[in-house]
C-alpha positions in Angstrom: 86.7 103.4 118.1 88.1 103.2 114.6 89.4 100.4 112.5 93.0 99.4 113.0 95.8 98.5 110.6 96.9 95.3 108.7 95.6 92.4 110.9 98.0 89.8 109.5 100.9 91.9 110.5 99.4 92.7 113.9 99.1 89.1 115.0 102.7 88.3 114.3 104.4 87.4 117.6 101.1 86.9 119.5 101.5 83.7 121.5 97.8 82.9 121.3 98.1 82.5 117.5 101.6 81.0 117.4 100.6 77.5 116.4 98.1 78.5 113.6 99.0 77.9 110.0 98.7 80.4 107.2 95.1 79.4 106.4 94.0 79.6 110.0 95.7 83.0 110.5 93.9 84.3 107.5 90.6 83.1 108.9 91.3 84.9 112.1 92.1 88.1 110.2 88.9 87.6 108.2 86.5 86.9 111.0 88.0 88.9 113.8 87.0 92.6 114.4 90.0 94.9 114.5 89.9 98.4 116.1 91.9 101.0 117.9 91.0 101.9 121.5 92.3 105.3 122.8 94.0 105.4 126.2 91.5 106.0 128.9 88.5 104.5 127.0 86.6 101.5 128.3 86.7 98.2 126.5 83.8 96.7 128.4 82.0 97.4 131.7 81.4 95.3 134.8 78.0 93.6 134.5 77.8 93.5 130.7 77.2 90.2 129.0 80.3 88.2 128.0 79.8 87.9 124.3 83.4 88.1 123.1 87.0 87.9 124.0 89.7 90.4 123.1 93.4 90.0 122.2 95.6 93.0 123.0 97.9 93.5 120.0 99.5 96.7 121.0 99.2 98.8 124.2 98.0 97.7 127.6 94.7 97.4 129.6 93.7 97.6 133.3 91.1 95.3 134.8 89.1 97.2 137.4 86.5 95.8 139.8 84.0 97.7 142.0 83.7 95.7 145.2 80.4 95.5 147.2 81.6 98.2 149.5 81.9 100.5 146.5 85.7 100.7 146.4 87.2 100.6 142.9 90.3 98.4 142.7 92.6 97.5 139.8 92.9 93.7 140.1 95.1 92.9 137.0 97.0 94.3 134.1 96.8 93.0 130.6 99.9 93.5 128.4 100.3 93.2 124.6 99.9 89.6 123.4 97.5 88.7 126.2 93.8 87.8 126.2 91.0 89.4 128.2 87.2 88.7 128.5 87.6 85.0 128.1 86.1 83.8 131.4 82.8 85.5 130.8 82.7 84.2 127.3 83.3 80.6 128.3 81.0 80.7 131.4 78.2 82.7 129.8 78.1 85.0 132.9 78.2 88.7 133.1 81.5 90.5 133.1 83.0 90.4 136.6 85.1 93.6 136.1 85.6 96.5 133.8 88.5 96.8 131.4 90.1 100.2 130.5 92.8 101.1 128.1 95.9 102.3 129.9 97.3 103.7 126.6 96.3 103.8 122.9 95.7 100.1 122.0 95.1 97.9 119.0 92.6 95.2 119.8 91.3 92.1 118.1 87.7 91.0 119.0 86.6 87.5 118.6 82.9 86.9 119.1 81.4 83.6 120.4 81.0 82.1 116.9 84.5 83.0 115.8 86.0 81.7 119.0 84.2 78.4 119.0 85.2 77.8 115.4 88.9 78.5 116.3 88.8 76.2 119.3 87.1 73.4 117.3 89.8 73.5 114.6 92.7 74.1 117.1 92.1 72.6 120.6 95.6 73.7 121.6 94.3 77.3 121.6 91.8 76.4 124.4 94.7 74.7 126.4 96.8 77.9 126.1 93.8 80.0 127.1 93.1 77.7 130.1 96.7 78.2 131.3 96.3 81.9 131.2 93.0 81.8 133.1 94.6 79.7 135.8 97.6 82.0 136.1 95.4 85.1 136.4 93.2 83.5 139.0 96.3 82.6 141.0 97.6 86.2 140.8 94.2 87.5 142.1 94.2 85.0 144.9 97.7 86.0 145.9 96.8 89.6 146.0 93.1 89.9 147.1 93.4 93.5 147.9 94.3 94.4 144.3 97.0 94.0 141.8 100.5 94.2 143.2 102.4 97.4 142.4 103.8 97.2 138.8 106.8 98.9 137.5 105.7 101.8 135.3 107.2 101.9 131.8 105.6 105.0 130.3 106.0 108.2 132.3 104.3 111.5 131.4 105.8 114.7 132.6 103.1 117.5 133.0 104.7 120.9 133.6 102.6 123.0 136.0 103.0 126.8 136.0 106.3 127.9 134.5 108.4 124.8 135.2 111.1 126.0 132.8 113.4 123.3 133.9 111.1 120.4 132.9 113.2 119.6 129.9 116.5 119.6 131.9 114.8 117.3 134.5 113.7 115.0 131.7 117.2 114.7 130.4 118.7 114.1 133.8 116.0 111.6 134.7 116.6 109.7 131.5 120.3 109.6 132.0 119.8 108.2 135.5 117.1 105.7 134.4 119.5 104.3 131.7 121.2 102.5 134.6 118.2 100.2 134.7 117.3 99.8 131.0 116.8 101.5 127.6 115.1 104.9 127.8 113.3 106.9 125.1 112.6 110.6 125.5 109.6 111.9 123.5 108.5 115.5 123.2 106.0 116.9 120.7 108.7 117.4 118.1 109.4 113.7 118.1 105.9 112.3 118.7 103.5 114.8 117.3 101.2 113.4 114.6 102.6 109.8 115.0 100.3 106.8 114.7 99.7 104.0 117.2 102.2 101.6 115.6 105.0 104.1 115.9 104.5 104.4 119.7 104.1 100.6 119.9 107.5 100.2 118.2 109.1 102.7 120.6 107.7 100.9 123.6 108.8 97.5 122.2 112.4 98.8 121.7 112.7 100.5 125.1 112.3 99.6 128.8 111.1 103.1 129.8 109.6 106.0 127.9 109.5 109.6 129.1 106.7 111.7 127.4 107.0 115.4 128.0 103.7 117.2 127.7 103.2 121.0 127.5 101.4 123.3 129.9 98.1 123.1 128.1 95.4 120.4 127.7 96.0 120.3 123.9 96.2 117.2 121.7 99.8 116.5 122.4 99.4 116.6 126.2 96.3 114.4 125.9 98.2 111.9 123.9 101.0 111.8 126.5 98.4 111.1 129.1 96.9 108.3 127.1 100.3 106.6 126.7 101.2 107.0 130.4 101.4 104.5 133.3 102.1 107.2 135.8 102.1 111.0 135.7 104.7 113.3 137.2 103.5 116.9 137.7 106.6 119.1 137.4 106.5 122.4 139.4 108.9 125.1 140.3 108.9 125.2 144.1 109.4 129.0 144.0 106.7 129.7 141.3 103.4 130.4 143.0 101.6 130.0 139.7 102.4 126.3 139.9 100.0 126.1 142.9 97.4 125.9 140.2 96.7 122.5 138.7 97.9 121.4 135.3 94.6 121.2 133.3 95.0 117.4 132.8 95.6 116.5 136.5 92.0 115.7 137.0 91.8 113.7 133.9 94.8 111.6 135.0 93.2 111.0 138.4 89.9 110.0 136.8 91.8 107.4 134.7 93.3 105.9 137.8 96.8 106.8 136.9 99.4 107.2 139.6 99.9 110.9 140.1 103.1 112.3 141.7 104.5 115.7 142.2 108.1 116.8 141.6 109.0 120.1 143.2 112.1 121.6 141.6 114.5 123.6 143.7 117.7 125.7 143.1 120.8 123.6 143.2 122.0 125.3 146.4 118.8 125.0 148.4 119.5 123.8 152.0 115.9 122.8 152.9 112.5 122.8 151.1 109.7 124.8 152.6 106.1 125.6 151.7 105.3 122.2 150.2 102.0 122.0 151.9 100.5 124.7 149.6 101.4 122.5 146.5 100.0 119.4 148.1 96.8 120.9 149.2 93.9 119.3 147.3 96.1 117.1 145.3 95.6 113.3 145.6 99.2 112.1 145.2 100.9 108.7 145.6 104.1 110.6 146.5 105.8 113.9 146.1 109.5 114.4 145.4 112.0 117.2 146.0 114.7 117.6 143.3 117.4 120.2 143.1 117.9 121.2 139.5 121.1 119.8 138.1 121.8 117.7 141.2 122.7 114.2 140.1 122.0 112.6 143.5 118.4 113.9 143.5 117.8 112.9 139.8 119.2 109.4 140.5 117.0 109.1 143.6 113.9 110.0 141.6 114.9 107.5 138.9 115.2 104.7 141.5 111.8 105.6 143.0 110.1 105.6 139.6 111.7 102.4 138.3 111.3 100.3 141.5 115.0 100.3 142.4 114.7 102.5 145.5 115.9 101.5 149.0 113.4 102.0 151.8 114.8 102.1 155.4 112.5 101.2 158.3 113.7 101.8 161.9 112.2 100.3 165.0 111.6 101.7 168.4 113.7 100.6 171.4 114.6 103.5 173.6 118.4 104.1 174.0 119.0 101.0 171.9 117.8 103.0 169.0 121.2 104.8 168.8 122.3 101.6 167.0 120.3 103.0 164.0 123.0 105.7 163.7 125.7 103.1 163.3 123.6 101.4 160.6 123.3 104.7 158.8 127.0 105.0 158.9 127.5 101.5 157.5 125.0 102.2 154.7 126.9 105.3 153.7 130.2 103.4 153.8 128.8 100.7 151.5 127.4 103.2 149.1 123.8 102.0 149.7 121.4 104.9 149.0 118.6 105.6 151.4 115.7 106.8 149.3 112.7 106.6 151.7 112.4 106.3 155.4 109.9 105.2 158.0 110.1 104.6 161.7 108.6 104.2 165.1 109.5 106.0 168.4 113.3 106.5 168.5 113.5 105.0 165.0 111.1 107.7 163.8 113.5 110.3 165.3 116.7 108.9 163.8 114.8 108.3 160.5 113.7 112.0 160.4 117.3 113.0 160.5 118.1 110.7 157.6 115.1 112.1 155.7 116.5 115.6 156.3 119.8 114.3 154.8 121.8 114.9 157.9 125.3 113.6 157.6 126.7 111.6 160.5 128.8 114.6 161.7 125.5 116.6 162.0 123.0 113.9 163.2 125.1 112.4 166.0 125.9 115.6 167.9 122.3 116.8 167.6 120.9 113.5 169.0 123.6 113.3 171.6 122.6 116.8 172.8 118.9 115.9 172.9 119.2 112.5 174.7 122.6 112.2 176.4 123.7 115.5 177.7 120.7 115.5 180.0 118.2 112.7 180.6 115.1 113.5 178.5 112.7 111.5 180.6 113.4 112.5 184.2 111.0 115.4 184.5 108.9 113.5 187.0 105.5 114.6 187.9 102.5 113.6 189.9 101.5 110.4 188.0 97.9 111.2 187.2 98.5 110.6 183.4 102.1 109.5 183.3 105.3 109.3 185.3 106.9 112.2 183.5 105.5 115.6 182.2 107.0 115.1 178.7 108.0 118.8 178.5 111.7 118.0 178.4 111.3 115.7 175.4 109.1 118.2 173.6 111.7 120.9 174.1 114.6 118.7 172.9 112.7 117.7 169.8 111.8 121.2 168.9 115.4 122.2 169.4 116.7 119.4 167.1 114.1 119.6 164.3 112.8 123.2 164.5 109.5 123.9 162.8 110.1 121.7 159.8 107.1 119.9 158.4 107.2 116.2 157.3 106.3 117.2 153.7 109.4 119.5 153.6 111.9 116.7 154.2 114.2 115.8 151.3 113.2 112.2 151.4 109.7 110.6 151.5 109.2 109.9 155.2 106.6 108.5 157.6 106.4 108.0 161.3 103.8 105.9 163.1 101.8 106.4 166.3 99.0 104.5 168.0 95.7 106.3 167.7 94.3 105.5 171.1 91.0 107.2 170.3 90.2 104.9 167.4 92.4 101.9 168.4 94.5 101.8 165.2 97.9 102.4 163.9 98.3 105.9 162.4 100.9 106.7 159.6 102.0 110.3 159.5 103.3 111.7 156.2 102.6 115.4 156.7 102.3 117.9 159.5 104.7 119.4 162.0 107.6 117.0 162.4 108.4 117.6 166.0 104.8 117.1 167.2 104.4 113.7 165.5 107.8 112.6 166.8 106.7 113.6 170.3 103.6 111.5 169.8 105.6 108.6 168.5 107.7 108.4 171.7 104.7 108.8 174.1 105.0 105.4 175.7 101.8 104.9 177.8 102.5 105.4 181.5 105.9 107.0 181.0 105.0 110.0 179.0 101.7 111.8 178.5 100.0 111.0 175.2 99.8 113.6 172.4 96.5 115.2 171.7 95.8 117.0 168.4 93.5 119.9 167.7 90.6 117.6 167.2 91.0 116.0 170.6 92.4 112.7 169.1 94.8 111.0 171.5 98.0 109.5 170.2 100.7 107.3 171.8 103.9 105.5 170.9 103.4 103.5 167.7 105.3 100.5 169.2 102.1 99.6 171.1 100.8 98.2 167.8 103.7 98.0 165.4 107.2 98.6 166.6 108.8 97.9 163.2 106.3 99.4 160.6 107.4 97.8 157.4 104.0 97.4 155.9 103.5 101.1 154.9 106.9 101.0 153.1 106.0 97.8 151.3 102.7 99.2 150.2 104.6 101.9 148.2 106.2 99.1 146.1 109.3 101.2 145.2 112.0 98.6 145.7 114.0 96.8 148.4 113.4 97.4 152.1 116.1 97.3 154.8 114.5 96.9 158.3 116.4 97.5 161.5 115.0 96.0 164.7 116.4 96.9 168.0 113.3 96.2 170.0 112.9 92.5 169.8 116.1 91.5 171.8 115.5 90.4 175.4 115.1 93.4 177.6 115.4 92.1 181.1 114.6 89.1 183.3 114.1 88.5 187.0 114.6 84.8 187.7 113.2 83.8 191.1 111.6 87.2 191.8 108.2 87.2 193.4 105.7 90.0 192.7 104.4 89.8 196.3 107.9 90.7 197.7 107.8 93.7 200.0 109.7 96.8 199.2 111.8 96.1 202.4 112.9 92.7 201.0 113.8 94.1 197.6 115.7 97.2 198.7 117.3 96.1 201.9 117.4 92.4 202.4 118.0 91.7 198.7 116.9 88.1 199.3 115.9 87.7 195.6 116.8 89.4 192.4 115.1 92.7 192.1 112.0 93.1 190.0 112.4 95.4 186.9 111.7 99.1 187.6 108.4 100.6 186.6 110.1 102.4 183.8 111.6 99.2 182.4 108.2 97.4 182.6 106.3 100.2 180.9 108.9 100.7 178.2 108.9 96.9 177.5 105.1 96.8 177.6 105.0 99.6 175.0 106.9 97.5 172.4 106.2 93.9 173.4 103.3 93.7 171.0 105.5 94.4 168.0 104.5 92.0 165.2 108.0 92.3 163.6 108.6 88.6 163.8 105.3 87.8 162.2 105.3 90.5 159.5 108.9 90.1 158.4 108.2 87.0 156.4 109.4 86.2 152.9 109.0 89.2 150.7 108.1 91.9 153.2 111.6 93.0 154.2 114.5 92.3 151.9 117.1 92.6 154.6 116.4 92.4 158.3 119.2 93.7 160.6 119.0 92.9 164.3 122.0 94.4 166.1 122.9 92.6 169.3 121.9 95.3 171.7 120.5 93.2 174.5 123.2 94.4 176.9 121.9 97.9 176.6 119.0 99.0 178.8 116.1 100.8 177.2 116.8 103.8 179.4 120.6 103.8 179.3 121.1 107.0 177.3 124.8 107.1 178.3 125.3 104.0 176.1 125.0 106.2 173.0 128.5 105.4 171.6 128.3 101.7 172.5 125.0 101.3 170.8 126.1 103.2 167.7 129.3 101.0 167.5 127.2 97.8 167.8 124.9 98.9 165.0 127.9 99.9 162.8 129.7 96.6 163.3 126.6 94.5 162.8 125.5 96.3 159.7 129.0 96.1 158.1 128.9 92.4 158.3 125.3 92.0 157.1 125.7 94.4 154.2 128.8 92.6 153.0 126.7 89.5 152.6 123.5 91.1 151.3 122.1 90.4 147.8 122.7 93.0 145.2 119.0 93.9 144.9 119.1 95.5 148.4 121.6 98.1 147.1 119.1 99.6 144.7 121.0 98.3 141.7 
């Protein structure tokens, strides 16, 4: 650490010192310790004695705590003008967390003696500090699992391999991000040999900063990394040399930065392939597919980075799920982008088509052929494991989706299943698409479960969560539209008695018939859906529940009717939706 610049100038605009007069400000400058802290360096460690507090004058810090179980979590973020380390100083206890510089910082340190002198002469400073402590404690209490996702401001682009189009991507990305604020683009020509105060001024004047590193681990690339909130590794999808890591990827991961991969494709590419090789061994928050020069892809990446993306989550519900197709049509009509997709059962299937960027003219006939032209669940078998063999559904899914892998879909996508072996919900973000779709529709009793190579048994995700919004919310990329077609009443049998004989039900018809075994098993596979509990304030930004109760779960011939219901319902709801749902 080295000494910083002019202290009197640095404390201008810092709220903690706002009420001090000239003499008091001069005293702070005289008795405080001023220094620079490079990005990635530790300010203090968990367990150290609390002998001072620190004021962030420029830059930003992360507060990281190691829990008793050994998991390292970021619990707070300290911005310029805020104070850190005050609780341990006041209580005399050890530091409860470590603090690390997110980027190059200018720091003011006040030891115990200097702090107590300041408080004695200016009690209002203690009041202001107390307010900050309370606000921070409330934030931690509201998010016990760690700090909520924060919108990144400084993005470092690390070109891996050749990545000759990195500069073009930076320019397209900056143009798209300007829809959401002021953007600065900084390469080595602009930022080389600059001091901390220059970068601070750039950050103050802009909402987002794009730092373009080079292919080496040289001084400029390291400086970009020190300034970054997140890191985008840029690779040419056709350049096998890009399979190798940028030399600073490990350093970014060690710093706890969000690491994401952008695979660049030719403008005319129809479908990505081979992404698994790029993802192997990389610990990524997300990966993105971008066609060079394609405005739609650049705009989608900008929305995902800035927190303005639209995530679509589709529920299970058998034949009622065709209403999802109508919702997709309504979204396209309203100009609402779909940037990320998740789903369960039939919702996972329709969502996969959306993630492949199928237009309506392509998606609808494919799904009609798979589910309507012939009943996909009437290949009955001796019911030792299930009522049907499941071969017909498997064949239809492979015909519709081919051998595509989830990581090769244009949009970030996940489908959910129930891991029966471990008794938990499984979220699938990679692997053969058709196989996990087959697992996601394996309703216990109706269709045999899916068994992977390790012998793990998977069934329909609706057993545990028929509307899986939580994985989408955890990404923290923007608004979420959730479509629930599984919660509407499925059937009823007023006056029916379970002890009625088959003769009474089929021939005498003395009472309303009991639901069929298919209907009962289908409903049982989704009845535990926690959609009503999970979709509280702040989880889904828009919940659509098309009125599909008139459609039976197994009525595949209701394809057009279900789609029309979804279209009409979504048109009305989108017309009344708040602007934030539209990714704007």
